[in-house]
C-alpha positions, -999 to 999 in steps of 0.1 A, spaced: 303 619 -84 306 582 -91 342 570 -109 350 532 -109 311 523 -88 335 540 -65 336 576 -47 354 598 -65 374 619 -55 377 660 -44 376 672 -78 398 706 -88 377 737 -98 376 742 -134 395 771 -135 425 752 -129 419 725 -156 415 749 -178 449 764 -168 463 737 -172 453 721 -202 465 754 -219 502 746 -208 500 710 -217 499 696 -247 492 665 -239 459 651 -228 450 664 -196 418 643 -174 403 643 -147 376 620 -134 351 624 -151 368 627 -192 369 588 -208 400 573 -205 411 585 -163 402 551 -159 429 533 -173 452 558 -172 452 557 -140 454 519 -131 486 502 -129 505 472 -132 494 455 -94 459 456 -87 454 452 -54 461 498 -68 427 516 -69 435 554 -66 417 580 -80 439 607 -90 430 647 -93 439 646 -129 465 632 -146 483 653 -178 495 627 -202 534 644 -207 549 644 -247 577 659 -240 597 672 -205 579 710 -217 552 688 -201 566 673 -174 578 713 -162 543 728 -162 533 700 -144 552 702 -118 551 736 -113 509 732 -117 515 707 -83 534 727 -65 513 758 -74 486 738 -57 500 715 -29 491 686 -47 512 653 -46 530 645 -73 522 608 -85 556 597 -111 536 574 -142 566 559 -155 548 522 -174 528 519 -138 554 489 -129 558 489 -102 546 465 -69 538 500 -47 521 515 -68 532 548 -65 525 558 -93 490 571 -86 478 588 -54 441 597 -44 436 631 -49 468 647 -64 487 648 -99 496 619 -117 523 628 -142 517 601 -166 552 600 -187 543 562 -215 538 580 -236 570 593 -241 593 564 -255 620 571 -278 655 547 -276 679 564 -295 713 544 -301 746 556 -311 763 528 -317 799 541 -327 801 558 -289 783 526 -279 753 547 -253 721 548 -255 697 572 -247 662 570 -236 633 581 -231 612 578 -191 582 554 -209 603 538 -223 601 500 -214 627 474 -209 616 458 -240 625 492 -263 656 495 -248 662 458 -259 645 462 -297 664 493 -303 703 481 -292 698 445 -300 695 459 -337 738 469 -331 743 436 -308 745 462 -282 725 465 -244 732 481 -213 721 457 -180 684 456 -178 657 438 -155 640 401 -158 604 407 -173 599 429 -203 572 458 -198 591 471 -172 598 508 -169 636 518 -180 624 555 -153 621 535 -124 646 509 -131 671 524 -131 663 549 -102 657 518 -78 695 507 -87 687 476 -116 696 445 -119 687 418 -143 713 385 -155 734 406 -181 741 429 -142 772 398 -129 786 410 -155 785 449 -164 766 462 -127 740 479 -121 714 498 -142 723 529 -122 763 519 -129 757 522 -164 742 555 -164 761 585 -179 740 610 -174 701 629 -172 678 655 -176 659 660 -149 635 680 -136 634 691 -100 611 704 -73 612 737 -85 606 733 -123 639 736 -134 654 716 -167 692 705 -154 714 676 -168 734 664 -143 763 637 -151 797 628 -125 813 665 -133 778 683 -134 757 684 -101 775 660 -97 758 649 -62 723 650 -77 731 623 -103 748 604 -71 714 605 -58 697 593 -85 715 561 -92 698 547 -66 677 573 -42 638 563 -61 627 593 -79 627 616 -47 651 646 -60 628 651 -93 617 636 -131 646 620 -156 630 631 -190 662 619 -207 687 583 -201 718 580 -211 729 546 -209 766 524 -209 762 494 -240 786 465 -246 783 439 -266 760 419 -263 741 389 -278 722 383 -304 721 352 -288 726 339 -256 733 302 -237 702 304 -214 674 279 -198 649 271 -176 664 231 -151 639 216 -137 638 194 -102 605 174 -90 597 200 -52 610 168 -40 651 173 -47 644 212 -39 665 208 1 694 196 -27 690 215 -54 690 244 -34 723 236 -23 743 223 -52 728 260 -74 743 284 -40 775 260 -35 783 261 -80 780 295 -80 807 306 -53 835 298 -84 818 307 -117 829 342 -137 808 371 -137 796 365 -180 775 337 -157 746 344 -137 720 316 -121 686 319 -105 667 295 -80 627 302 -85 603 277 -66 574 281 -90 539 262 -100 557 240 -134 538 258 -164 519 230 -191 557 233 -208 568 208 -236 600 201 -220 585 194 -188 565 159 -180 526 170 -183 525 146 -151 539 177 -138 522 206 -149 507 224 -124 531 212 -94 551 228 -76 594 228 -95 625 241 -84 637 257 -113 671 268 -120 677 294 -150 713 304 -158 720 324 -186 758 334 -205 763 365 -215 792 352 -234 802 339 -264 775 309 -262 795 280 -269 819 294 -244 788 294 -216 783 251 -225 814 234 -205 806 263 -176 767 250 -177 773 218 -172 777 210 -135 739 218 -134 723 203 -159 735 160 -150 733 170 -109 703 155 -98 674 135 -115 658 166 -136 628 170 -155 632 185 -181 656 219 -197 651 236 -221 687 252 -219 702 262 -261 713 286 -277 686 313 -276 674 349 -290 685 377 -260 662 396 -271 629 368 -268 647 351 -233 643 386 -216 604 385 -225 605 351 -214 590 360 -175 562 381 -192 531 364 -192 540 353 -158 539 385 -146 516 397 -166 491 431 -152 464 422 -141 464 402 -115 471 410 -75 508 412 -67 532 414 -31 563 418 -27 590 407 6 623 410 -4 657 406 18 694 403 6 725 385 23 758 383 19 755 340 27 730 311 20 742 289 50 719 250 48 706 265 80 689 297 56 685 277 29 655 248 49 642 285 66 631 294 36 628 264 18 603 255 44 576 287 27 595 285 -9 581 245 -9 545 262 7 536 290 -14 495 303 -10 491 307 -43 491 284 -78 512 321 -91 533 323 -64 573 326 -73 600 322 -46 625 338 -67 663 333 -50 691 355 -71 727 351 -71 746 384 -69 784 395 -66 802 395 -100 809 430 -110 777 448 -91 800 437 -50 827 458 -71 819 488 -68 823 507 -35 793 519 -12 794 554 -16 801 553 -57 768 555 -58 732 555 -34 720 522 -39 745 511 -8 741 473 -15 778 462 -29 776 428 3 745 413 -12 754 377 -23 720 364 -26 688 380 -29 658 365 -18 624 376 -32 590 368 -24 562 380 -52 529 356 -36 501 363 -72 466 357 -70 432 369 -82 405 367 -56 407 400 -34 389 376 -8 428 363 2 440 398 5 448 392 45 464 358 39 485 365 17 504 387 31 501 378 57 517 348 43 545 369 29 554 384 63 558 351 78 582 349 49 608 380 57 602 367 96 623 340 86 649 356 73 650 387 84 679 381 109 703 366 78 703 391 63 728 424 53 692 441 71 686 459 35 661 453 6 662 465 -30 638 485 -33 615 482 -63 610 445 -45 592 466 -14 552 466 -18 551 494 8 548 526 -5 565 542 22 591 530 58 614 508 49 636 543 37 665 530 66 669 492 52 662 505 15 693 526 16 716 523 51 741 538 51 737 560 25 703 576 37 720 609 53 742 623 24 704 611 4 691 633 30 714 666 19 708 662 -16 674 664 -7 664 693 11 694 714 -16 679 700 -43 637 696 -27 634 713 3 595 712 7 590 677 -1 571 676 -32 578 643 -44 575 629 -15 548 593 -30 585 564 -29 607 555 1 609 591 12 636 607 20 633 635 41 649 669 36 655 686 68 632 713 87 
């Protein structure tokens, strides 16, 4: 059978599809069904996988039935929230993809400042509902990202220095485990499982509902970009490094080396040229932030800026177009406790020689509230991270695959000796094999939880925690 111009996977017996369809309220897609190709497509165009079956769930009952079916038929499981993960673990050859993208409900309780969120919701879905009440929780920085993968990997963004990781603000979950049971996990109920899913990824089950803390944020914040010419990169990054050493938690400032877009605040002569963007966002009262960002607004000889009081929800979507689905992507990321001149020089050697115009070299200042959570409080272990570097290689032509992947690896090798020997799980391009970097000192405890809740390793398409045999 041909699917999408390629040889399709081995399909299940027709009777197996019929049995599954009888138990599922949503759609069950086999390789010959209309909509199958669309459903197996994920954000990263490098990922070409052909599941034996895709279930588009409408609720928890569909998730339970799907997990039971996969276990009974010995099928590997890919879980698709929104398919935005760079490793593409949402889909797999010859397995079952459990597609949660239709489960998008967000229910806000403004009196308790909490939100209950289904796993298919995007960050934009959450922001839209919470900002109606002037509330928010720390999320990522591309609004099309799914809430499920973000949270299970730890989750950080513009509000994390102020309020912590996304996972730090998780109050409870409903989760379907490998035996097909639905459990409610929180600090005082299945506490070991609740600990593990806050940074341990999808190793322990499928979350069908997340409950988050919310905070007063917006609806407007002070945010924007300050654009410098690439020739000034070394001085700009050094100044940024020194500047953020003494800023309040409410202020987050990142630096990105990228190709200048045709934005009106950037001189036309620099459109399409490499530039250094400094990105401040102040999470407190916007007018109070101006004096804090003044030192970076006035530093050097910037080409222009668009720093302004603006909608928080819109700022969360500012980089969506530059991260749209359909391109080829490969990322490499490392965490650092400091960022010395030597490290800056090593980083900029690669940041200023990016292999494609769409490649971005991002340097994030972390710390703040994220660093004040004990290492063993959640599965996410990287509380000593003050700086994070994420190399986001992006291109269109498959003929460039080797060149781009090799360049990313070289840029990683240039910095790894300076790192904490840790990396943010959601930025790992490999589908497995980076567990020790992802989980560090918390790995052995994760093994114990995995052994209790998934002893047969049903949920293994991830940075896998292997249970005891």
